[in-house]
C-alpha positions as CSV (number, residue, x, y, z in Angstrom):
1,M,42.2,-85.3,22.1
2,P,39.4,-84.3,24.4
3,Y,38.2,-80.5,24.1
4,S,39.8,-78.3,26.6
5,P,38.7,-74.7,26.8
6,T,41.7,-73.4,28.5
7,A,43.9,-75.1,25.9
8,C,41.8,-73.6,23.1
9,R,42.1,-70.1,24.5
10,R,45.9,-70.5,24.9
11,A,46.3,-71.5,21.2
12,L,44.1,-68.7,20.0
13,G,46.2,-66.1,22.0
14,L,49.4,-67.6,20.4
15,A,48.0,-67.2,16.9
16,V,46.6,-63.6,17.4
17,A,49.6,-62.1,19.3
18,P,51.8,-61.7,16.1
19,L,49.0,-60.2,14.3
20,L,48.5,-57.5,16.9
21,A,52.2,-56.8,17.1
22,L,52.2,-56.3,13.3
23,L,49.1,-53.9,13.5
24,A,50.8,-51.8,16.1
25,G,53.8,-51.4,13.9
26,C,51.8,-50.0,11.2
27,A,49.9,-47.5,13.3
28,P,50.2,-44.0,11.9
29,A,52.8,-41.6,13.6
30,S,50.1,-39.3,14.9
31,A,49.0,-41.9,17.3
32,A,52.2,-41.4,19.0
33,A,52.6,-39.0,22.0
34,P,53.4,-35.5,20.7
35,A,57.0,-34.5,21.3
36,P,57.3,-31.5,23.7
37,A,57.8,-28.1,21.7
38,A,61.3,-26.8,21.8
39,V,61.6,-23.7,24.2
40,Q,63.3,-20.8,22.5
41,T,65.4,-18.6,24.6
42,P,65.2,-15.0,23.5
43,A,68.4,-13.5,22.1
44,P,70.0,-11.1,24.5
45,V,69.5,-7.4,23.7
46,R,72.7,-5.9,22.2
47,W,73.9,-2.6,22.8
48,G,72.5,0.1,20.6
49,S,69.4,2.2,20.0
50,A,67.3,-1.2,20.6
51,V,67.8,-0.8,24.2
52,L,65.3,2.0,24.2
53,R,62.7,0.1,22.3
54,Q,62.1,-2.9,24.7
55,D,58.9,-3.6,26.7
56,A,58.7,-1.8,30.0
57,A,59.0,-5.1,32.0
58,W,62.3,-5.8,30.3
59,Y,63.9,-2.9,32.2
60,A,63.2,-4.6,35.4
61,S,64.9,-7.8,34.3
62,A,68.2,-9.3,35.4
63,E,69.3,-8.8,31.8
64,A,68.7,-5.1,31.8
65,R,70.5,-4.7,35.3
66,R,73.6,-6.6,34.0
67,L,73.6,-4.5,30.9
68,A,73.3,-1.3,33.1
69,D,76.1,-2.5,35.4
70,T,78.3,-2.8,32.2
71,V,77.3,0.6,30.9
72,L,78.6,2.2,34.2
73,L,82.2,0.6,33.4
74,Y,82.3,2.7,30.2
75,Q,81.5,6.2,31.8
76,S,84.4,8.6,31.9
77,A,85.6,10.3,35.1
78,N,84.0,13.5,33.7
79,G,80.5,11.8,33.2
80,S,80.6,11.2,29.5
81,W,80.5,8.0,27.5
82,P,82.4,7.1,24.3
83,K,80.8,6.7,20.9
84,N,80.9,3.7,18.5
85,T,81.4,1.2,21.6
86,D,79.6,-1.9,22.2
87,M,78.8,-2.0,25.8
88,S,77.2,-5.5,25.7
89,A,80.3,-6.8,27.6
90,P,82.7,-5.2,30.1
91,P,85.7,-3.4,28.5
92,A,88.5,-5.9,27.5
93,G,91.2,-3.1,28.0
94,P,91.7,0.6,28.2
95,L,89.1,2.6,26.1
96,E,90.2,4.4,22.9
97,P,90.6,8.0,23.9
98,E,89.7,9.4,20.5
99,L,86.2,7.8,21.0
100,A,85.5,9.5,24.5
101,D,83.9,12.7,25.7
102,T,81.4,13.2,23.0
103,I,77.7,13.4,22.0
104,D,78.3,12.1,18.4
105,N,76.6,9.0,17.2
106,Q,74.1,8.9,20.2
107,A,77.1,9.0,22.8
108,T,76.2,9.8,26.2
109,T,72.5,10.6,25.4
110,L,71.8,6.8,24.7
111,E,73.4,5.7,27.9
112,M,71.7,8.2,29.8
113,E,68.1,7.4,28.3
114,F,68.8,3.6,28.9
115,L,69.8,3.9,32.6
116,A,66.8,6.3,33.2
117,R,64.5,3.5,32.0
118,V,66.2,0.9,34.3
119,V,65.7,3.3,37.3
120,Q,62.1,3.8,36.4
121,A,61.6,0.1,36.4
122,G,62.5,0.0,40.1
123,A,65.9,-1.6,40.1
124,P,66.9,-2.5,43.7
125,D,70.3,-1.1,43.2
126,S,69.3,1.9,41.2
127,A,71.4,4.4,43.3
128,A,74.5,3.7,41.2
129,Y,72.3,4.2,38.0
130,V,71.0,7.6,39.3
131,A,74.6,8.7,40.2
132,A,75.8,7.8,36.7
133,F,72.9,9.6,35.1
134,D,73.4,12.8,37.2
135,K,77.0,12.7,36.3
136,G,76.3,12.5,32.6
137,F,73.8,15.3,33.1
138,D,76.4,17.6,34.7
139,W,78.7,16.9,31.8
140,L,76.1,17.8,29.2
141,L,75.6,21.2,30.9
142,A,79.2,21.9,31.3
143,A,79.8,21.0,27.7
144,Q,77.1,23.7,26.4
145,Y,78.6,26.9,25.1
146,P,77.3,30.1,26.7
147,N,75.4,30.9,23.5
148,G,73.5,27.8,23.7
149,G,75.3,25.4,21.4
150,W,77.2,22.2,21.9
151,P,80.5,21.0,20.4
152,Q,81.0,17.6,19.3
153,F,83.5,16.7,22.0
154,F,84.1,18.3,25.5
155,P,86.8,19.0,26.7
156,L,87.2,20.8,23.4
157,R,89.4,19.2,20.6
158,P,91.0,21.2,17.9
159,G,89.6,21.3,14.4
160,Y,85.8,21.3,13.2
161,Y,84.8,19.5,16.6
162,T,84.5,22.8,18.3
163,H,81.6,23.8,15.9
164,I,78.0,23.9,17.1
165,T,77.1,20.3,16.0
166,Y,73.7,19.6,14.5
167,N,75.3,16.9,12.4
168,D,73.6,13.4,12.7
169,D,71.2,15.1,15.2
170,A,73.8,15.2,17.9
171,M,72.6,18.6,19.6
172,V,68.9,17.9,19.0
173,R,69.2,14.5,20.9
174,V,70.7,16.4,23.8
175,L,68.0,19.0,23.7
176,N,65.2,16.5,23.5
177,L,66.6,14.6,26.6
178,L,67.1,17.8,28.5
179,R,63.5,19.1,27.6
180,D,61.9,15.8,28.9
181,V,64.0,16.1,32.2
182,S,62.8,19.8,32.9
183,D,59.1,18.8,32.2
184,G,59.5,15.7,34.4
185,K,58.5,13.4,31.8
186,A,58.9,9.5,32.0
187,P,61.4,8.1,32.5
188,Y,63.0,11.1,34.3
189,G,60.8,11.5,37.2
190,F,63.7,10.6,39.5
191,V,65.7,13.8,38.6
192,D,65.9,16.2,41.3
193,A,64.3,19.7,41.3
194,S,67.8,21.6,41.0
195,R,68.7,19.6,37.8
196,K,65.3,20.1,36.3
197,A,65.4,23.8,36.5
198,K,68.9,23.7,35.1
199,A,67.8,21.6,32.1
200,A,65.0,24.1,31.5
201,E,67.5,27.0,31.3
202,S,69.9,24.9,29.0
203,V,67.0,24.3,26.6
204,A,66.1,27.8,26.5
205,R,69.7,28.8,25.6
206,G,69.5,26.0,23.1
207,V,66.5,27.3,21.3
208,D,67.9,30.7,21.2
209,V,71.1,29.6,19.3
210,I,69.0,27.6,17.0
211,L,66.8,30.7,16.0
212,K,70.1,32.7,15.6
213,T,71.7,30.0,13.3
214,Q,69.0,29.6,11.0
215,I,70.1,30.7,7.5
216,R,68.5,33.7,5.9
217,Q,68.4,34.0,1.9
218,D,67.0,37.3,0.5
219,G,65.7,38.0,3.9
220,K,63.7,34.8,4.3
221,L,64.2,32.2,6.9
222,T,65.3,28.7,5.4
223,V,67.0,26.0,7.3
224,W,70.4,25.2,9.0
225,C,73.8,23.9,8.2
226,A,75.0,20.7,9.8
227,Q,77.5,22.6,11.8
228,H,78.0,26.3,12.6
229,D,81.0,28.2,13.9
230,E,80.7,28.5,17.5
231,V,81.7,32.2,17.6
232,T,80.3,33.8,14.4
233,L,77.4,31.2,14.1
234,A,77.9,31.1,10.3
235,P,77.6,27.8,8.4
236,A,81.1,26.0,8.7
237,W,83.0,23.1,7.3
238,A,83.3,19.8,9.1
239,R,85.0,16.9,7.2
240,K,86.3,17.5,3.7
241,F,82.9,16.2,2.1
242,E,80.9,18.2,4.6
243,P,80.8,21.8,3.3
244,P,79.0,25.0,4.6
245,S,75.5,24.5,3.1
246,L,71.8,24.1,3.7
247,S,71.2,20.7,5.1
248,G,68.3,18.7,3.8
249,Y,68.7,16.2,6.6
250,E,69.9,17.7,9.9
251,S,67.3,20.6,9.4
252,V,64.5,18.1,9.8
253,G,65.5,17.1,13.4
254,V,66.0,20.8,14.2
255,T,62.5,21.8,13.0
256,R,61.0,18.8,14.7
257,F,62.5,20.1,17.9
258,L,61.1,23.6,17.6
259,M,57.8,22.1,16.9
260,G,57.9,20.4,20.3
261,V,58.2,23.7,22.1
262,P,55.0,24.4,24.0
263,E,53.5,27.8,23.5
264,P,55.8,28.7,20.8
265,S,56.9,32.4,20.4
266,P,56.4,34.3,17.3
267,E,60.1,33.8,16.5
268,I,59.9,30.0,16.9
269,I,56.6,29.9,14.6
270,A,58.4,32.1,12.0
271,A,61.5,29.7,12.1
272,I,59.2,26.5,11.7
273,E,57.2,28.2,8.7
274,G,60.5,29.3,7.2
275,S,61.9,25.9,7.3
276,V,58.8,24.0,6.0
277,A,58.5,26.6,3.1
278,W,62.2,25.8,2.2
279,F,61.6,22.1,2.3
280,R,58.6,22.5,0.0
281,A,60.5,24.6,-2.4
282,N,63.7,22.4,-2.6
283,V,62.2,18.9,-3.0
284,I,63.7,16.8,-5.7
285,P,60.8,14.6,-7.0
286,D,60.6,11.4,-8.8
287,I,64.0,9.8,-7.7
288,A,65.2,7.2,-5.6
289,V,68.8,6.0,-4.5
290,E,69.4,2.4,-5.4
291,R,72.3,0.2,-4.0
292,F,73.9,-2.2,-6.5
293,T,77.0,-4.0,-7.2
294,N,79.1,-2.5,-9.9
295,A,81.1,-4.3,-12.7
296,E,84.0,-4.6,-10.4
297,G,82.0,-6.4,-7.7
298,Q,81.9,-3.4,-5.5
299,N,79.1,-1.8,-3.6
300,D,77.8,1.2,-5.1
301,R,74.8,3.7,-5.3
302,R,73.1,5.4,-8.3
303,V,70.0,7.6,-8.8
304,I,67.1,6.0,-10.6
305,P,63.7,7.2,-11.7
306,A,60.8,6.7,-9.1
307,P,57.7,8.4,-10.0
308,G,55.9,9.7,-7.0
309,A,59.0,9.6,-4.6
310,R,60.4,12.7,-2.9
311,L,64.1,13.2,-1.7
312,W,66.2,16.0,-0.5
313,A,69.9,16.4,-1.0
314,R,72.1,16.4,2.0
315,F,73.8,19.6,1.0
316,Y,72.5,22.6,-0.9
317,E,74.5,25.5,-2.2
318,P,73.9,28.6,-0.1
319,G,72.4,31.5,-2.3
320,T,71.5,29.0,-5.1
321,N,69.7,26.1,-3.3
322,R,71.2,23.8,-5.9
323,P,72.1,20.4,-4.6
324,I,75.7,19.8,-4.3
325,F,77.7,16.5,-4.2
326,I,81.3,16.5,-2.6
327,G,83.8,13.9,-2.2
328,R,87.2,13.8,-0.2
329,D,88.6,16.2,-2.7
330,S,86.2,18.8,-1.4
331,V,85.3,19.7,-5.1
332,F,81.6,20.6,-5.7
333,Q,79.9,18.4,-8.1
334,P,76.4,18.7,-9.6
335,A,75.5,14.9,-9.4
336,L,76.0,11.8,-7.0
337,A,77.6,9.9,-10.0
338,D,80.2,12.6,-10.3
339,I,82.1,11.7,-6.9
340,E,84.2,8.8,-6.1
341,R,82.6,5.4,-5.4
342,E,83.9,5.2,-1.9
343,R,81.8,8.3,-0.8
344,R,78.7,7.4,-2.9
345,A,78.6,3.9,-1.2
346,G,79.6,5.1,2.3
347,Y,77.7,8.3,2.9
348,N,74.2,9.5,2.6
349,Y,73.9,12.3,0.0
350,Y,70.1,12.1,-0.1
351,D,67.4,11.7,2.4
352,G,63.6,11.4,2.6
353,A,62.8,12.6,6.0
354,G,61.5,16.0,4.8
355,A,58.3,14.2,3.4
356,N,57.0,13.2,6.9
357,L,57.8,16.7,8.1
358,I,55.7,18.5,5.8
359,D,53.0,16.0,5.3
360,R,52.5,14.8,8.9
361,D,54.5,16.8,11.5
362,Y,53.8,20.3,10.1
363,P,49.9,20.0,9.9
364,A,49.8,18.3,13.4
365,W,51.9,21.0,14.9
366,R,49.6,23.7,13.4
367,R,46.6,22.0,14.9
368,K,48.5,21.8,18.2
369,V,49.1,25.4,18.5
370,G,45.8,26.6,17.2
371,L,46.9,27.7,13.8
372,P,44.5,27.3,10.7
373,A,45.4,24.5,8.2
374,S,47.9,25.5,5.7
């Protein structure tokens, strides 16, 4: 056959094509174009204290405004909000009346703090949020006793709910909010001058009753009970396992609030010094509380050795300063192990917040007010 360049090139191409295809199939995966990264949508912010810990820009978002609109749906006619209620979605039906009208478990103060942040962020429809905040503010002032304390519920309910309620920092949260309002601090710059003045007067009465309820032992100022009688101001019972006592937990929040008073009076300084001295004297060293599963497969807690750790009991016996532990039978016991498992596992009888109070907050406070190091 005569030589033909065209025919030769065609034959060579037919022979090489299968080889190129085989080589392409063996190429490493990295040669392929990278797949686009999956875009993760942030989880929605659920109702709870986390709504106060978002970036400033989030409060201007559509998500924050939707949540604020839902919060408005839960406000009572008197201006308060219910406790233990998820406000991430609109109410599915009538609200439970036993949860309404309270400052317990962050109720009312949490909603007001959140709405204030949305207002500060410049929501276009903020008038409704301002009105709801103002209504909640007016309810807080109406709920305050003339002596300066707050009950747990208002309108008042019979039982221990009428006591002045330091329990779980309820009254301290109210006072911190009102003090920030009176000072015009962010995010409360929108509050009118009349309410700011009322807030300042309300805080002054709150400070006064705090000073009057501080427990004295042998003439020395100590700390506070979790609740005090609204008339006599004496330490008072709450639930069957919450006796008249000196509180190693609630007293931390009360003392910190007093440390925030600018230009404190000699009476406030004495109250703080007395509280810190009591915390120093009544620390329980070298222990921790451990959660565990007992032999019956139930959740439980026990005290274990922990060198260097520091805890305080929730309740101390007035007069002796002995830690006390008490279950639903209201019988005082000397140790956590002596009360029923249900209370051990379901209630905090020890707390460590006193450590930061005396190690960090107290020295900083003394520097702030110009007192020498202690």
